N, C-alpha and C positions, 0 to 999 in steps of 0.2 A: 423579619423576612428571612427565608432560608433558600439554600441552593442545593438541589439534589445532586448527589455524586454517586449514585448507584447504591452501594451498601450502606453509605453513611449520609448524613445531612449536615452540611456546614452552615452555620449562622452567618449571614451577611452583615457587614458593618452598617449601623444605622447612620442617619444624616449627621448627628453630632460627632460620632466617632470618625466618620468619613472626612469631615472638615478638618479634624485634628490631624489625621494621618496624611491627608493631602498637604497640609502645611508642613509637616515634618519631612515628608518626601521632597517637597519643593526646596526646603533648606538644604537637604543632602545633595540634591542636584546642583544647586548653586555653589556649594562648597567644592564639589568635585571639579566643576568647570573653572572656578577661580584658582584653586590650587594647581591644577594641571596647566592651565594657560599661563599662570604667573610664573611657573618654574620651567617653562620651555627652554630659556637660555641655560639654566642650570643643567637640565638633562642633556642638552647639546654638548656642553663643556665636558660633562662626565663621560660622554660616549666617544670623545676624541681619542684616538690611539696615542699612547704615551710611551710604550715600550719601544726600544730601539729596533728590535727585530721586526716589529709590526710596521714601523715607519719605513724601514729599509725595503721591506717587501712591497709596500705601496709605491714607494719611489721607483722601484724597478719596473713596475707596471704603468708608471706615469699616472697614478691615481692620487688625487688629493686626499689628505687625511679627513677632510670635511665629508667625503662621500660616505664612509661607514657611519659617521656620526649622524648625518642627515637620514640615512637609511634606518638607523636605530630609532630616531625620532619619529620617522614615518610609521614604523611598526608599532611604537607606543601609541601613536595617535589612532591608528586603525584599531588597535586592541581596546583602548579605553572607549573609543566611539562605538565600537561594536557592542560592548557590554551595556553602554549607556542607552543606545538606541533601542535595543531589545527590552531593557528595563522600562523605558518610557512607553513602548508599545504595550507591554503587559499592563502597566499602570493605567494607561488610557482605556484599554479594552475591558479590564477587569478590576477597576479600582476598589469596588465594594467586596471583592472576594478576598478573604484573609490569606488564603494560600497564594494567590497571585500577588498580593501585596508583599508577602514575605519574600517571594522570589524576586520581585522588582527591586526591593531594598538589597537583597543579597547580590544580585547581578551588578547593581550600581556601585556598591561599596567594594565588591570583589574586583571589578575593573579598576577602581582607584588603587586598591591594595597592590595589585600585581603590575599595573601599568604606569604608575606615577612614582617618580623619584624626587624627593625634596629634602633639603638639609634639615637636620634636627632642630636648628635654631630659627626656623621660619616663624613668621608672626602667627600663623594659624596652626602651630604644632599641636595644640590641644585638640582642635577639631580633627586633625589627622589621627590622633590617638583614638578618639571616639569612633571615627569611621572605621578604623582598622579593627577595633573590638567588635563593632557591629557586624563587619564582614565575617569574621571568624565565628561569631555566635550564630548568625543566620545560616552559615554553611553547615554547621552541626545540626541545627533545628530542621533544616531542609530534609535531611535524610530520615528524620524521625516523623515527618508529617506528610511528605509527598506520597501520593498525589491528591489525597482528599482533604488535607488540612487537619486531620485528627492525629493526636499524639499516640504513638505506639512504641513502647508500652505507655500506659496512661500516666505513670509517675513522672515522665519526661516533662510534663506541663510545668513542673516546679524548677526545671533546669535553666530557663532563659536568664532570669535575673542574676543568680550566682555566677553563671558562666560569663555573662557580660562583665560583671564586676571583676572577676578573676582576670579576664583578658585585658580589661582596661588597666588594671594595676600592673600587669606584666609589661604592657607597652609604655605606660607612664614611667616605670622604672627604667626602661630602655632609653627613653628620651631624656630623662633627668640625669641618670648616672652614666649614660653613654656606654652601656654594656649590652651584651647580647642576652638572649634567653637560653636557659639550660635545657637539657634533655627531658627533664620532668615536665616543664611547661609545654614543650612541643608534644611530648608523648601523650599528655592528657587529651589534647585536641585530636590527635591522630587516632587514639583509642576510641574516642566518642564517635568519630566518623566511621571507623570500621564497624562499630556496633550498629550504627545507623544503616550501613550497607547491609548488615545482617538482617535488620528489621525490614528492609526493602525486599529481600529475598523471601522472608516469611510472609509479608503482605502479598507478594506475587503468587505464592503457592497456596496460601490458606484463606486470605480475606478479600482479595481484589475482585472486582467485577471484570468482565471482558474488556471494557473500555479502560479501566484503571491498569490492567495488565499491559495494554498497548502503550499507555503513558510511561510505565516503568521500563518497557523495552526501549523507548526513545532515550531515557536516561542512561540505561546500561550501555547502549550503543555509543553514546557520546563519551561516557567514562572509559569504555574499552578503547575507543579510538584515541583518546587523550593519552592513556597509559602507553599504548603501543608506539605512539609517535613522540610524546614529550619525554618519557623516561630515557630512551636512547639518546635523544638530542641533549638532554642535561648531562648525561654521562660523557658524551663526546665533547661538548662545549665547556662544561664547568669543572667536571671531576678529573678527567684525564687530560684535557687540553689537546686531544688528537686533532681536533678541527679548530683552527685559529686563523686570524687575519694574516699572520706571518707565513702560514703554510699554503693556504689557498683562500684568498679573500672571497672569491665567488662561491665556493662551497660553504664557507662560513656564513655568508649572507643567506644562502639557500636554506641551510639547516635552521637558522634563526627564524626565517619566514615560515617554514614548516611547523616549527614548535609553536609559534604564536597563532597561526591559523588553526592548528589542532586544538589549542585551548579555546579558540572562538567557537568551535563546534559545540562546546558544552552549553553556552547560553542559547545558541540557535536551536538546538534540539530540545532543551528544557522549555523554551518559549513555544515551540510547536506543540509540545506535550500539554502545556497549560492551556493554550488556545484551542487544542484539539484540531489543529489545521492539518488535513491529510493524515489524520492519526493512524489510519489503518494501512498506510503505505509502508510502514516499517517492515512488514514481512516481505513485501516485494523488494524493498531496499536490501534486506538481509540476503534474499535469494540472489539478487543481481550482484551484490558485493561478494558473495561466495564464489560465484562464477567468475567475476572479474579478477578477484584476488588469485584464484587458482590458475586461471589462464596466464596472468602476469608471472606468477611463480614458475610455471612450467616453461613458458617461453624464455624467461630470464635464464633458467637453468640450461635450456637448449643453446642459447646464445653464448653463455659463459663457457660451457663445456666445449662447444664447437670452436670458439675463438682460441681457447688454450690448446685444444687438440690440434687445430690447424697450425698454430704457431710452432708447436713441438714437431709436427710432421715436416713443415717447411725447413725448420732448423736442422733436422736430421738428414733430409734429402737434398736441400739446396744450400746448406750452410748459411741460411739467412731466415729469420723468423717471418719476414714479409708481413708485418703487423697490419698494414693497410689492406692488403689482399685478404688476410684472415678475417679482418673486421667486416669487409664487404660481403664475403661469402657467408659468414655467420648471419649477417643482417638479412640477406636474401633467403637463407634457410628459415629464419624466424617468420618472414613474410609468407612463405609458402605454407608453413605449418599453422599459421594463425587460424584460418577457418576450420580445418579439421580438428584442431585442439579445442577451439571454442565449442564446436558442435558436440564433441564427446564429453567435455566438462559439463555443458548445459544438460545433456542427456543424463549424466550421472547424478547431478544435483537434483534435477526435477524428479527422476525416477527412483533413485536410491535413498536420497536424504528426505525429500518431501513426499515420496510415494505417490506422485501424480501418475496418471496413465498416459500422459502426453506432455511434450515439452512446451514451455511458454511461447517459444518462437513459432511452433506449429499452431498454437492457439491464435496468434496474431494473424497468421496466414488464412486460417479458417474464417475468422471474422471479416477480414478484408474481402474474401471471396463471397461471403454471405451477403455483404452489404452492396454488391454490385447492383445497379438499377436493372429492373426487368426490361426486356425488349418487347414492346407492345405494337409492332407493325407486322404486316404480312411477311412470311419468310419462305424459305426454299420449298417447303412441302405444302404450301397453300394450294388448294385445288386438287390434291391427291385424295384417294379414297382409302380409308382404313375400316375394314369390316362394314363396308357400305356407307360409312359416314364421310361426308366431304369435309376436309379440313379447311377452316376459314382463317380467322385471325390468330396470330401467335399471341397467347395470353400469358405465357410464362416460359422461362428458360432457366436451367440450373445445371449443376455438375452432372446430374443423372441423365438429363435429356430435355425434352421440350413438351410444353402443353399447348394444345391448339383448341380452339372452339370448333366443335364438330356439329354437322347438321345432317339429319336424315328423316324424311317424312314428317316434317314439322317438329321433330324432337331436337332440342339443343343439348349437347353433352360436352364434357371436357375430355379430350383425348390426350392421355399421357404416354409419351413415346420414349423408349430407351434407344439412344443413338447406337448404331452398329459399332462405331469405333470405341465407345465406352465399354460395350459388352465384351469386345475382344481384348482390350488392353487393361481394363480395370474390373476384374471379376468380382471384387468386393462391392462395387457399385451395382453391378448386375444382380448380385445376391440381395442387395437391399431392395431393388425393384421387385424381384420375385417375392421377397418376404412381404412387402406391402400388399401385393396382389393376393397372396395367400391369406393374410390376416383379414383384409377387408372382405374377402369372399365368405369368411366365417361369421361376420358380424352383421346383425340386422337390428338397427335401433334408429329411431327418428332423430337422435342427436349425433349420428355418425354418418358420414358421407356414404352414399350407396354406390355399389359397383354395378354397372350395366352389362359390361362384357369385358373379357380379357383373354389374351393369348400370349404367354411369356415365351413361347417357342417360335413365334412368327418373326419375320424380318421386315421392319423392326418389331421387337416385342412391344405390346401396347396394353394399356389399362384404360378402359372407358368408364368414366365416372359421371354422376349427375352433375349438371352445371348449375352453379349457384350464382345468381346475378346479385351483386352487392359487394360490400367491403368485408375484409377480415377485421377481426377485433382490433388489431394493431393500428390499421388505417383509421378505423372509427375513432379510437382514442386520440390519435394525432389531430383529427379534424374537430372533434367535439369536446375533448378533455374528459375529466372524470365523469363516471356514470352516476345518475341520481340514485340515492340509497334504495328506494323501493324497486327501481328497475334493476339495480345491481343484484338484489336478492333473488329476483325472478330469474335473471340470466345465470347467476351463480348456481342456483338449485338445478337448473336444466343441464348446465355443463357438468356438474358433479354427478348427476344421474347417469349421463352418458359414459363418463369415465369409470364410474362404479360398475356399470354393465361390462365394460372392457375387462375390468379386474375379475369379475365373476367368471369370465371365460379363461382365466389364468393367463392373461396377457398384460404386460406392462408397456405403456406407450413410449415412455422415455424421452419424448421430445414435445411435451406440452408447452405451448407458448401462445401469445396473443395472435401471432400471424398464422397459426394453424387452427384457429377457430373462426369459421365463416359466420357472418350474420345474415341469415336468410330472411328476407321480408315475409311477414305474415299478414296477408290481406285481411284476414278475419279480425285482426286486432289493430287495425289502423296503421300507426307508425311503429309498431312493435317489431322486434326481430326474434327469430329462433336461432340459437347457437348450434352450429354443426361442426363437429370435430373431424379433422382430416389429417393427412400425412402420417401414415403408419410405417414409414420406411425403415425405422430403426426399432420398431416394437418387437418384443420377443416374449416367449413363454417364460414364466417365472422360474422354471427349472431347466431352461435351455441355455446352453452356452453358445456364443456366436463369435465369429471373427470380427474384430473392430474394423470400422471403415475409415477411409481417408486418413486423417491425421490422428486417428484414435480418439478424437474428441467426440464421442457419441453423445448427441444432445446439443443443446444450445447453451452457451456458457451463462447468459443472462438469467436463465431459468434452471440451471443445473444444481441438483442437490449435492451436499458435501460428499456423501457416499458415492455418488455418481462420478465425481471428480477423482476420487481415490481408487475406486475398484469397480470395473464394469460387471464383474461376476457376482457381486454382493448386492445388486440392486433389486429391490422388489417394489411393490405398489406404493411404498412410502415415498419413493423418489417422485412419483407422479403427484402425490399430495403436496410435496414441497414446491414443485413447479407450479401447481395450481395456486398455492399460496402467493407466489410471485405474480401470477396473472391477476388474482383477486386484489392484491395490493395495488397493482397498476390500474385496475378498473376503478378503485376507490379514490386514488390520489392523482391519477394522471401520469405517474412516473413509477419506475421500478424501484425497489428498496435500495439497490446498490448501483452507484453511478461510477463512471471512470473508464479507464482503459481496460482491455480484456483481462490483463494480469491482475489489476487492482480488484476487479469484480470477482475473479477466481478466489483470491485470498479473503475477500469479504464473505463469500459463501462459506468458506471454511471456518472463519473465526468471528466475524463482526456481527453483533446483534442487529437485526433490522430496526430502523427507527419506528416508533409507534406511528401508524398512519394518522392518528388523531392530531399529531404535531403539524401535519400538512393540511389536514381537513378536520377541524375540531368538531363538526357536526356529526361525524361518524359515531354511531353508538359504541360505547365502551365494550359491550359484549361482542359486537361484530369485529372490532379491532382485535380483541383477544382471540377470536376464531382464526383470523389471518395470521397473527403472530404465532399461534400454536402450530399452524401448518408449516411455518418457517423455522421451526426449531431445528438445531443442528443434528441432534441425535434422532434417528428414525423412530425409535421406540417412544420418544416424547411427543410425537405428532399424533394425529387421530388414528385409532386402530383400523378404521375403514372410512371410505368416503361416505358411506351411509350415515355414520355418526357425525361426520363433518356437515353433511346436509341438514341433519336435525339441529345442529348447533347454529347454522345460518338461519333456519326458520324461527328459532326461539331467541334470536339476538336483538330483540327490541330494546 
């Protein structure tokens, strides 16, 4: 049996191997628990302060020496438990996956190695030697095999046995002779790990699939976080002794906690990477971490400089530093500066570093506004006449204006109105309304909504469209689920024909989505529908530059092509092809290829490969699935050259 991992295929453990490895893993878990629990009294005694200066400092604060010892024991328990629980979770979820098994053993024994303290003359000292050697061996192998379980370079496959024997002999000598290990013994392991990190970089750049690159990102983030927090804490606690119980017990315990929690981030993120849980959130995490870190640094600098400056000013003018007042004023200043600083940092990170055309916080506001429920009751203009049409029920309302059902001489129409206040205060919205009227006036196709009449100079400006009784495609999919394959092909071909016609007029729609495709009942074909494309408010000519509207998020993020996210002026008909791929994916499976919060979906469009629709619906023909996946390729040139060629591919996808 095999497990596909993108560019490589890893052989799963068979039942006989699985039984053996389960037994071996169970023995290791049992040993870790027995040794740790059995030596809790020993670890408590070792953590008790013994130096006079530490005891005096605790006595001055009326703190018992047992407090830091119990705190140390608590940290050890959390540390070992964290590594063990994540190890058990991986083993439970992916026991037959060799890579997951390696990581499970590594986390279990690493938690033991760094979280357990036991005397060298303990009864299970030989088991401790073996587990320590296993921990160090698996740590090295991890860097040469993650994330797909294949050795890189291939000769590393001969390393495990000699490396384990070497580390076993080193630790056996330490326990028997009661000596330490020399620089050579430590240096060999460190050198191998550094080489392994180098192979991870090589994998990321040359050999990894998109999914594997995301897994490596999780690993690198955890290692980076560990280095940034653990190295300074070791320097302050162990090397220089700047922070100690005698100087400030609370700071000492805080730094100890930060160190151990930072180390716990490694198994957590490795576990997420192996299980691929929220795998693609790492880019969003990086983005938000950059913003949060920069804001913290800037505000911290403002506070520090303000505090020192005010102290100096007060000491010069009032002969007193007034530290409390300086502290309060600095704190108020930071509070006032918080929102402006965060807004500017967010703008810089999203626009300059990620090259987005809009900020992620703007994106959230747009989606919230988009998701407001429509008002479907009579409104203020009901009964009024527009171009001879009597306005009846309000059938839609949005940021641009309102849509009413209109009636005149037996004809029912949809009357789209631009509110006067919008026209006066939001010229970009008014421009969108005018653009839609102009574009629709130039288009004549059975698959595109027809314009009956319009006047963009009237008060209020109006656009009278044919009225389509029925649901849009989005509503239909919510009610009925995925479309039957044969019906999908018929609808997909008709939709593709309509949009291809739009492209032939040198117009890019730029907002193709399921809710912009109406399903018009066709009495001649029984219960069949004809798709009708609508909402050309942000369409433009392929050579025309426009001013972006609203939040600058032109289009709908769930259907937005990667190039549309990054640059409004570099968008051509390929962006419509991508959006159409999302619509077709939704029609075939009942859901869009990328799920989550708006920012998660944005990063998915940029980097995450869409899941094969056949994973959700196996009866989809493989050729048809390939058509949809080709339309969803990240690079515009990798998609169909035209929708005419896409239409042909759909017709021949049996």
